[in-house]
N, C-alpha and C positions, 0 to 999 in steps of 0.2 A: 503493502502500500503504499503512497507518493503522500507527500505528505503537501495541501494546497498551499499556493502560494500567491496575498492575494495583488491585480494590478489592477496599474491603474484605473483603465475604463472600466473595472468592474465593481467601483467606488460611487456610490450613490449617496446623495448629500442631500439630506433635507434641514429643511430651518423650527427652533425647538423653540418655545418663548418659555420664562423663564418669575415667575413672577418673586421677588423677595420681600416684601412686605409682610415682614412682622417675624419676619424666617430669620437668623442665625446666619453672622457672613459669612464666616470654616461652613459651617452647613450645605448651605448655599454654593458657594466658590468649590468644592470638592464635586460638589452635583456639575457644575455646568464646564469644571477639568474633566472628570471623566466622560461626557458630550465632547469636547473639544476633541480632546482623545482619539474616541473608536472604541471608546472600556465597552461601550452598553453591545454591543455587534457582535459577534457569531464569528466578524469576522476581522476581530484585529488585531492589528499587527505591530507591535509597539518600535521598529524600526521604521514607516511609513505613515501620513497621516488618512485615517479612515475615518474623520470623524467626524460631524455637521458644525450648522451653524446655530448660534444663541444668540440669542433677546435676553437681555435682562431687563425688567421691568421697575419701578418701585424701586431704586436701588437706596435715596435714602429714606425710604421705612425699614431697611432694612438695618436688623440688633445686632450689638452687639452684647460679650455674655463677658459677667464674670468682673474681673479688676479689668479687661480689657478696650476701654475705653482710656485708660489712662493710659499706656503703653507710648513707650516712647517711639518715633520711626526717624531715622539719621539717612540722611542723601546728603552725594557730597557735588557739588553746585557745575566742579570740574575748575575754580579758578580760586588761587590763594585767600582761604582765612571763608573757601566758599561751604562750608560745613549746615545743612538745614538739617533743622529733627522741627515736627509736629507730632499731637498727641494725637491715637486712631480715632477718638471722641471729633476731636474741632476739627481733623478732616472731613470724619462723614458728615457734618453737618456745612460746613463747604465746597466741597467737590468729592458729594458719592459717588459718581461716576468715575475721578480714581480716583477713589477709598478700595472699590469691589474690584476698577481691575487687580489694580499692586497684587491686592492679595486668592485671584483669575489663575495671573500668569509667575508665582509662586511657585503652584500649583502645579505648572506645567514644566519639561524638557526641559534644561537650559542652553539651549542649544538651537539651531539650521530649523529645525525640524519640528524646537515650541514655540521660535518667532512665527510662521507659520502656519503653525494650529494659532494661535492668539491671533491671527489676525481675521483672523474668524468668529470671534469678540462680539456686541454688536452692546454698552448699556449704557438707560437711562435714567434720570436722578427719576421720571415722571409716568404713570401707567399709557402714556401712546408712545410708540416708535412709529415710522416710516419704513417698511419694508410687509409692511402688506402685500404689493403684489406678485411677494415669494410666494404666500399662503404659510404660514410657517403654526404648530400643531401647540397645544400652552403641552406644555411637560409635567404628568403629572405621576409622572413614578416618583420613586421614593430611592435614593441607592443609596447604602449605604458605604466603611471609608473596603469593604470588598467587596466589591461589585452584586453584591446581594439584595430582594430587594425588597424592602423596610413593615411592607406589609406579612412573609414570610419567616417572616420574625417572632410578628405582633400573633400572626401563630403558632408556636411552637413554643412563646412562653405563656400561652394560653392555660397548654396542652399540660 
């Protein structure tokens, strides 16, 4: 038996909408990263971009749990004395799309493949988006870290 290798022509990309309203930012970001990578598909290949496009709406209504709001984020501008920092909660209120983008980008591969995947991500602070022509579907499945459906875990927990 031979191993199936995915070809570029076999990849069919869909568009999904994730609603961030009232959801923890990290859990939302892990779902978005899994969709961008293509881990929800049976044809997932780690060295190819088999993922779908993701539209995140209501980014301003995503929540930070625990003490993550006080956590500092640091970056450097590239200029002398250009070290900058901001609290996560402040970034979330001022630029919610950038805050969620930063978290999702950190969950993707840090190479050229990850750069290609992050281009399929669109984030909007409000409830509307301009991608109706792509006929996006509302993402209803919730994946945990291991890629199993959370509803299966709930059924197992009740038994």
